[in-house]
C-alpha positions as CSV (number, residue, x, y, z in Angstrom):
1,K,104.1,152.4,98.3
2,M,102.0,149.9,96.5
3,Y,99.3,150.0,99.1
4,R,99.3,153.9,99.2
5,M,99.0,154.0,95.5
6,L,96.0,151.6,95.6
7,V,94.3,153.5,98.3
8,H,94.8,156.7,96.4
9,L,93.3,155.1,93.2
10,F,90.4,153.9,95.3
11,L,89.7,157.3,96.8
12,I,89.7,158.9,93.4
13,S,87.4,156.3,92.1
14,F,85.1,156.4,95.2
15,Y,84.6,160.1,95.4
16,R,83.9,160.3,91.7
17,G,81.0,158.1,92.5
18,V,79.8,159.8,95.7
19,K,77.0,161.6,93.9
20,T,75.9,158.5,92.1
21,T,73.6,155.8,93.4
22,N,74.3,153.5,96.4
23,I,74.6,150.7,93.9
24,N,77.6,152.4,92.3
25,R,79.2,153.1,95.6
26,N,78.8,149.5,96.6
27,M,80.4,148.5,93.3
28,H,83.4,150.8,94.1
29,I,83.8,149.4,97.6
30,K,83.8,145.8,96.2
31,R,86.4,146.9,93.6
32,F,88.6,148.3,96.4
33,N,88.3,145.1,98.4
34,L,89.3,143.1,95.4
35,I,92.3,145.4,94.8
36,I,93.5,145.1,98.4
37,L,93.1,141.3,98.4
38,T,95.0,141.1,95.1
39,A,97.8,143.3,96.5
40,F,98.0,141.2,99.6
41,F,98.1,138.0,97.6
42,L,100.9,139.1,95.3
43,S,103.0,140.4,98.2
44,S,102.9,137.2,100.2
45,E,106.2,135.4,100.4
46,S,104.8,132.0,99.5
47,V,103.2,133.3,96.3
48,L,106.3,135.2,95.3
49,G,108.3,132.1,95.8
50,L,105.9,130.2,93.6
51,L,106.0,132.8,90.9
52,G,109.7,132.9,91.2
53,N,109.8,129.2,90.4
54,L,108.2,129.7,87.0
55,V,110.9,129.7,84.4
56,G,109.2,130.2,81.1
57,R,106.2,132.1,79.7
58,Y,102.8,130.7,80.7
59,R,100.9,128.6,78.2
60,P,97.4,127.4,79.2
61,T,97.2,123.6,79.6
62,T,94.4,121.1,79.8
63,I,94.2,117.8,81.6
64,E,95.2,116.1,78.3
65,S,98.4,118.2,78.0
66,K,101.5,116.2,78.2
67,T,104.6,117.5,79.9
68,F,108.2,116.2,79.9
69,P,110.9,116.2,82.6
70,L,114.1,117.5,81.2
71,I,117.7,118.4,82.3
72,L,119.4,121.3,80.6
73,Q,123.0,122.2,80.7
74,F,124.3,125.7,79.7
75,G,127.6,127.2,78.5
76,E,129.9,129.5,80.3
77,K,127.4,132.2,80.8
78,Y,125.1,130.1,83.0
79,D,123.2,133.0,84.7
80,E,122.4,134.7,81.5
81,S,121.5,131.5,79.8
82,S,119.1,130.3,82.6
83,I,117.4,133.7,82.5
84,G,117.1,133.3,78.7
85,L,114.7,130.4,79.3
86,Q,112.0,133.0,80.2
87,S,111.6,133.6,76.5
88,V,110.6,130.0,75.9
89,E,106.9,129.6,76.1
90,G,105.8,126.4,77.8
91,V,108.7,125.8,80.1
92,F,106.6,125.6,83.3
93,A,108.8,125.2,86.3
94,S,112.3,124.7,87.6
95,R,112.4,121.5,89.7
96,N,116.1,121.5,90.6
97,E,119.1,123.8,90.0
98,F,122.8,122.6,89.9
99,E,125.1,125.6,89.6
100,Y,128.2,123.4,89.9
101,I,127.5,121.7,86.6
102,K,125.6,124.7,85.1
103,S,122.4,122.7,84.8
104,L,118.7,123.1,85.5
105,A,115.9,120.5,85.7
106,V,112.7,121.7,84.2
107,T,109.2,120.6,83.2
108,A,108.1,121.5,79.7
109,D,105.3,120.8,77.3
110,A,105.8,119.2,73.9
111,E,106.2,122.4,71.9
112,A,108.6,123.8,74.4
113,R,110.7,120.6,74.3
114,E,111.0,120.9,70.6
115,S,112.0,124.6,70.9
116,L,114.7,123.7,73.5
117,R,116.0,120.9,71.2
118,M,116.4,123.5,68.4
119,M,118.1,125.9,70.8
120,A,120.5,123.1,71.9
121,E,121.8,122.8,68.4
122,D,122.9,126.5,68.0
123,S,122.3,128.4,71.2
124,F,123.2,128.7,74.9
125,I,122.0,125.2,75.8
126,T,124.9,122.8,75.4
127,T,123.1,119.6,76.6
128,L,119.4,118.6,76.7
129,E,118.3,115.2,77.9
130,E,115.4,113.5,79.5
131,D,115.3,113.4,83.3
132,P,115.0,109.6,83.9
133,L,113.1,107.9,86.7
134,R,114.7,106.0,89.6
135,D,112.8,103.5,91.8
136,T,113.4,101.0,94.6
137,Q,113.9,98.1,92.2
138,T,111.7,95.8,94.2
139,Y,109.8,93.2,92.2
140,K,107.0,90.8,92.9
141,Q,107.2,87.2,92.1
142,E,104.6,87.4,89.3
143,T,106.6,90.3,87.7
144,L,109.7,88.1,87.0
145,N,107.8,84.8,86.7
146,I,110.5,83.1,88.8
147,P,110.0,81.6,92.2
148,F,111.6,83.6,94.9
149,P,113.6,81.8,97.5
150,K,112.1,82.0,101.0
151,F,113.7,84.9,102.9
152,E,113.8,85.3,106.7
153,A,115.4,88.3,108.4
154,R,116.3,86.1,111.4
155,R,118.2,83.8,109.0
156,L,120.2,86.7,107.6
157,K,121.0,87.7,111.2
158,E,122.9,84.4,111.6
159,Y,125.5,85.0,108.8
160,N,125.5,88.6,107.6
161,L,127.8,90.1,110.2
162,N,130.1,87.1,110.1
163,L,130.6,87.3,106.3
164,V,131.7,90.9,106.4
165,Q,133.8,90.3,109.6
166,A,131.8,93.0,111.4
167,N,132.5,91.4,114.7
168,E,136.2,92.0,114.2
169,A,135.6,95.6,113.1
170,H,133.4,96.2,116.2
171,K,136.4,95.7,118.4
172,F,137.6,99.1,117.1
173,T,134.4,101.0,116.2
174,K,130.6,100.5,115.8
175,G,130.2,103.6,113.7
176,K,130.3,106.3,116.3
177,N,130.9,109.8,114.9
178,A,130.1,108.5,111.4
179,K,127.1,110.0,109.5
180,V,125.4,108.0,106.9
181,C,122.7,109.5,104.6
182,L,119.8,107.2,103.6
183,I,117.9,108.5,100.6
184,D,114.8,106.4,100.3
185,S,111.2,106.1,101.5
186,G,111.8,107.6,105.0
187,V,112.2,105.7,108.2
188,D,109.6,104.5,110.8
189,L,111.1,105.7,114.0
190,Q,108.5,103.7,116.0
191,H,110.3,100.5,115.0
192,L,111.5,98.8,118.2
193,D,114.8,97.8,116.5
194,L,115.9,101.4,115.8
195,N,117.5,103.9,118.2
196,E,115.6,107.1,117.3
197,D,118.2,109.3,119.0
198,L,120.6,108.4,116.1
199,F,118.3,109.7,113.4
200,S,117.7,113.1,111.9
201,G,116.5,114.1,108.5
202,L,115.2,116.7,106.0
203,N,111.6,117.2,104.9
204,L,111.7,118.1,101.2
205,N,108.1,119.3,101.5
206,T,105.3,119.2,104.1
207,E,103.8,116.1,102.6
208,M,107.0,114.1,102.7
209,R,108.1,113.8,106.3
210,W,111.3,111.9,106.6
211,D,110.2,110.0,109.8
212,I,107.3,108.4,108.1
213,D,107.7,105.3,105.9
214,L,104.6,104.2,103.9
215,I,106.6,101.6,101.9
216,S,108.9,100.1,104.6
217,H,111.8,100.0,102.2
218,G,113.8,102.8,104.0
219,T,113.1,101.3,107.4
220,Y,114.4,98.0,106.4
221,L,117.6,99.6,105.1
222,A,118.0,101.6,108.3
223,G,117.9,98.3,110.2
224,I,120.7,96.8,108.0
225,I,122.8,99.9,108.8
226,S,122.1,100.5,112.5
227,A,119.6,98.0,114.1
228,K,120.2,97.5,117.8
229,H,122.3,94.6,119.0
230,N,121.4,91.9,121.6
231,N,117.7,92.6,121.7
232,A,116.4,89.4,120.0
233,I,114.6,91.4,117.3
234,E,115.2,90.5,113.6
235,I,118.7,91.5,112.4
236,E,121.6,93.4,114.0
237,G,123.0,96.5,112.2
238,I,126.5,96.7,110.9
239,A,127.1,100.1,112.4
240,P,124.7,100.4,115.4
241,E,126.3,103.6,116.7
242,A,126.3,105.5,113.4
243,E,124.2,108.6,112.9
244,I,121.6,108.3,110.1
245,F,120.5,111.3,108.1
246,V,117.3,110.6,106.2
247,I,115.9,112.2,103.1
248,R,112.6,110.8,101.8
249,V,112.2,110.8,98.0
250,F,109.6,107.9,97.7
251,E,106.2,109.0,98.8
252,N,104.1,105.7,98.8
253,T,103.5,102.5,96.9
254,S,101.8,104.4,94.1
255,R,104.7,106.9,93.8
256,E,107.7,104.7,94.4
257,F,110.0,106.7,92.1
258,E,112.1,109.9,91.9
259,F,113.7,111.7,89.0
260,A,117.5,111.5,88.6
261,S,117.8,115.2,89.1
262,G,116.0,114.8,92.5
263,L,118.6,112.2,93.6
264,V,121.5,114.5,92.7
265,K,119.8,117.3,94.8
266,A,119.2,114.9,97.7
267,V,122.9,113.8,97.7
268,E,123.9,117.5,97.7
269,R,121.7,118.1,100.7
270,C,123.2,115.1,102.5
271,A,126.6,116.4,101.9
272,I,125.7,119.9,103.2
273,A,124.2,118.2,106.3
274,G,127.6,116.6,107.0
275,A,127.1,113.0,105.8
276,R,130.0,111.5,103.8
277,I,128.6,108.1,103.2
278,I,125.5,108.0,101.0
279,N,123.2,104.9,100.5
280,L,121.2,104.6,97.3
281,S,119.3,101.4,97.3
282,L,117.5,102.3,94.1
283,G,118.1,102.9,90.4
284,G,116.9,102.8,86.8
285,Y,118.1,101.5,83.4
286,K,118.4,104.8,81.6
287,K,121.7,106.5,81.8
288,S,122.0,110.3,82.3
289,E,125.2,112.1,81.4
290,L,124.2,115.1,83.6
291,E,123.2,112.9,86.5
292,Q,126.7,111.3,86.3
293,Q,128.3,114.8,86.1
294,G,126.4,115.9,89.2
295,F,127.4,112.9,91.3
296,S,131.0,113.2,90.2
297,E,131.2,116.8,91.1
298,L,129.7,116.1,94.5
299,V,132.0,113.2,95.2
300,N,135.0,115.4,94.5
301,R,133.8,118.5,96.2
302,Y,132.7,116.8,99.5
303,D,134.9,113.6,99.4
304,L,131.8,111.4,99.4
305,L,131.5,107.6,99.3
306,I,128.2,106.9,97.4
307,V,127.1,103.3,97.5
308,A,124.2,102.1,95.2
309,A,122.3,98.9,94.5
310,G,123.6,97.0,91.6
311,G,120.2,95.7,90.6
312,N,117.8,92.8,91.2
313,K,116.9,91.5,87.7
314,G,119.4,88.7,87.3
315,F,122.8,88.2,85.7
316,S,121.8,89.1,82.2
317,A,120.1,92.4,83.0
318,P,121.5,95.6,81.6
319,P,123.5,98.0,83.8
320,L,121.6,99.9,86.5
321,Y,122.1,103.6,87.2
322,P,123.4,105.4,89.2
323,A,125.3,102.3,90.4
324,S,127.1,101.9,87.1
325,Y,128.7,105.3,87.1
326,S,132.4,105.4,87.7
327,D,132.3,107.5,90.9
328,I,129.7,105.2,92.6
329,V,130.3,101.9,94.3
330,S,127.9,99.3,93.1
331,V,126.9,96.4,95.3
332,G,125.5,93.0,94.5
333,A,124.3,90.2,96.8
334,V,125.6,86.8,97.9
335,N,124.0,84.1,100.1
336,E,125.4,82.5,103.2
337,Y,127.7,80.3,101.1
338,K,129.2,83.3,99.4
339,E,127.4,82.4,96.2
340,R,125.9,85.0,94.0
341,W,122.2,85.6,94.8
342,F,120.1,84.4,92.0
343,F,118.7,87.9,91.2
344,S,121.9,89.9,91.7
345,Q,123.1,91.6,88.5
346,A,126.5,91.4,87.0
347,D,129.2,94.2,86.7
348,V,129.2,95.2,90.4
349,D,132.1,96.5,92.4
350,I,131.5,94.5,95.6
351,V,129.1,92.0,97.0
352,A,127.5,91.7,100.5
353,P,125.1,89.3,102.2
354,G,121.5,89.8,101.0
């Protein structure tokens, strides 16, 4: 119907100009082509999807404009409340939606953030908080100004499985039929110590393939979980027959972070994919009530075991999140003598060789 209407408008416009000059006719033809191209553009699924992702009214921005990642929680009338955001100018895009905790992660400019704060005091928004960043928590020696002990993967191979009595467990199972979700920087499936048949994953976007790892952090973790045995390469995995489902959230060394809301969404996708054990070797030092609610809801809904890194900044460092949430198992590190590793943080649930 839209196309017929446009063609009809063009014909009226064109024939009105038939008796005019060729220049005018050419102008009408160009106008028609522009109308058709515009109609095609607006009807394409990708563009409709993009437009559908815009939450609030549009406000022109410049390169100097500052935006803020936020998580909003609504009252009982969640659908009506989320639609109400369309009246807030400067709320640009919805990054993640969490119906099960009536929350939405959005990006907003400074004016919109202040408007939302005012609405949180007396309107349909019940909670408004910053969407904090999470990263791999890896630090260089010069960052901490403390000498790192020399680490060799082959040395870890000599004691890691013995300390956790993996050899005894392997008499009964090596992880077959278990599915572990690895949320990190992806996995390099070309690594000789990994069995690529055990791996699958999810691409969150076309630029973030799960089977590419530009940081090597995720590949290293994959080896700890499921590296091949008896091949004389580096370490041996604790569950060499387990399936690994990979979601890549860290792009490269210059973008080695993800928002808390992105992690909750990644865990949700892991659960939908059938994984019941989730590995989060990452974190940040800012707590998020809505992140905690999201994890708790997913743990209860899907019966998940979420294991997260307890932190690498030493015994006196503040709590790391999400590891410090009550529904998450936090893990510290010990050496081969079962002594706390120098950089391992306090207040963890369990420790493991590291």
